[in-house]
C-alpha positions in Angstrom: 7.2 -59.2 -66.8 5.0 -62.2 -66.4 3.0 -63.1 -63.3 3.9 -66.8 -64.1 6.2 -67.8 -61.3 7.8 -70.8 -63.1 10.4 -68.9 -65.1 11.5 -67.1 -61.9 11.8 -70.4 -60.0 13.8 -71.9 -62.8 16.1 -68.9 -62.9 16.6 -69.1 -59.1 17.8 -72.7 -59.4 19.9 -72.3 -62.6 21.0 -68.6 -62.5 20.6 -68.7 -66.3 18.3 -67.4 -68.9 15.8 -69.7 -70.6 18.4 -69.9 -73.4 21.0 -71.3 -71.0 23.1 -68.2 -70.7 25.6 -67.6 -69.3 27.2 -71.1 -69.3 27.4 -72.2 -65.7 25.0 -69.5 -64.6 25.4 -65.9 -63.4 26.9 -65.9 -59.9 26.2 -69.7 -59.5 27.0 -69.4 -55.8 23.7 -67.6 -55.4 21.6 -70.4 -56.7 18.9 -71.5 -54.2 17.1 -74.8 -53.7 13.7 -75.6 -55.1 12.3 -75.7 -51.6 13.6 -72.3 -50.9 12.3 -70.9 -54.1 8.8 -72.3 -53.5 8.9 -71.0 -49.9 9.7 -67.5 -51.3 6.8 -67.6 -53.6 4.4 -68.9 -51.0 5.1 -68.1 -47.4 7.6 -65.4 -48.3 4.9 -63.6 -50.4 2.4 -64.0 -47.6 4.9 -62.5 -45.1 5.5 -59.6 -47.5 1.8 -58.9 -47.5 1.6 -59.4 -43.7 -0.7 -62.4 -44.2 1.5 -65.2 -43.0 -0.9 -65.9 -40.1 -3.7 -66.8 -42.6 -2.0 -67.8 -45.8 1.3 -68.9 -47.4 1.4 -72.5 -46.1 -1.0 -75.4 -45.7 -1.8 -75.4 -42.0 -4.9 -75.8 -39.8 -6.6 -72.4 -39.6 -5.2 -71.0 -42.8 -7.1 -70.4 -46.0 -7.2 -73.4 -48.3 -5.4 -71.9 -51.3 -3.5 -74.3 -53.5 -2.6 -75.3 -57.0 -2.2 -78.6 -58.8 0.7 -78.6 -61.3 1.3 -80.5 -64.5 4.7 -81.7 -63.2 6.3 -82.7 -60.0 8.9 -79.9 -59.7 11.1 -82.1 -57.5 11.3 -84.8 -60.1 12.2 -82.8 -63.2 15.3 -81.0 -64.4 15.5 -77.4 -63.2 15.6 -76.3 -66.9 12.1 -77.8 -67.4 10.4 -75.9 -64.6 9.4 -72.9 -66.7 7.3 -75.3 -68.8 5.1 -76.2 -65.9 1.4 -75.5 -66.1 -1.3 -75.0 -63.5 -4.0 -77.6 -63.9 -6.2 -76.6 -61.0 -6.5 -73.6 -58.6 -8.3 -73.7 -55.3 -8.9 -70.5 -53.3 -10.6 -70.5 -50.0 -11.4 -74.1 -50.5 -13.3 -73.5 -53.8 -12.1 -74.4 -57.3 -11.6 -71.1 -59.2 -9.7 -72.4 -62.2 -9.5 -75.7 -64.1 -7.3 -76.0 -67.2 -8.7 -77.8 -70.3 -6.1 -80.5 -69.7 -7.5 -81.0 -66.1 -11.1 -81.1 -67.3 -10.2 -83.7 -70.0 -8.6 -85.9 -67.3 -11.5 -85.4 -64.9 -14.1 -86.2 -67.5 -12.3 -89.3 -68.7 -13.3 -92.5 -67.1 -11.4 -95.7 -67.6 -13.2 -98.5 -69.3 -12.2 -102.1 -68.7 -10.4 -102.1 -72.1 -8.2 -99.2 -71.0 -7.0 -100.7 -67.8 
């Protein structure tokens, strides 16, 4: 089992394996929305750990834990969600992870010729 949440989020939306099985999805009536899946992995996880008062959502007074993704999950096909990568992770307001792709973007400055 992977700790990567994106295959699980994709499965919650499609009710299919990564290979697209079964056609139409397993118990398609049990699909959930992307917003509900994200809520389950964030605020739901904080609630399960009894930390919903301090984490799980971006609110004043809570820890500043967040991630920046390679894709806008709300703008892509559900079958592409599992291919999402984390570019940047911030925990307690401090950067704790930067992907090579993010570092390359951050270190690249546009020259007048590139604009």
